[in-house]
C-alpha positions, 0 to 999 in steps of 0.5 A: 276224181279224188286224189286223196284216197288213203286214210290215216287213223290217229288215236287221241283222248276226248280232250285232245279231239276237242282241242284239235276240232276247236283249233280247226274251227278257229282256222276255218278248216275241217279237222282233216284239212287242219291235221293235213296242213299242220302235219305237212308243216304248211302255214295256217292262218286263223279265220278270226282275229284273236280278239274276236275269238276271245269275245266269242269264248266269253259270250259262249261261256256266259250262255252256258253259265247264264242259268246258274248266275245271279243278275249281278254276275251276268251284268259283270260279265257283260261289262267284261265283254263290252270292254273287250269290244272297245 
């Protein structure tokens, strides 16, 4: 039987929701669990090392921009990612 039967509605902007979802994902938690832990002052550990998350964001941005970039710009970004990996 579930102990958590009550809901709490919180209004946020689209940007705030996106940031909260990103933070929850970064910690390997659902949005509900992330909000519950932060709201109750519990310790939250990240699921990824910060360096790994930076590399992930760089790759994600490169993928999003790839169709609009010239070959030299793509090569430059790949070099940046390789530097982060070292």
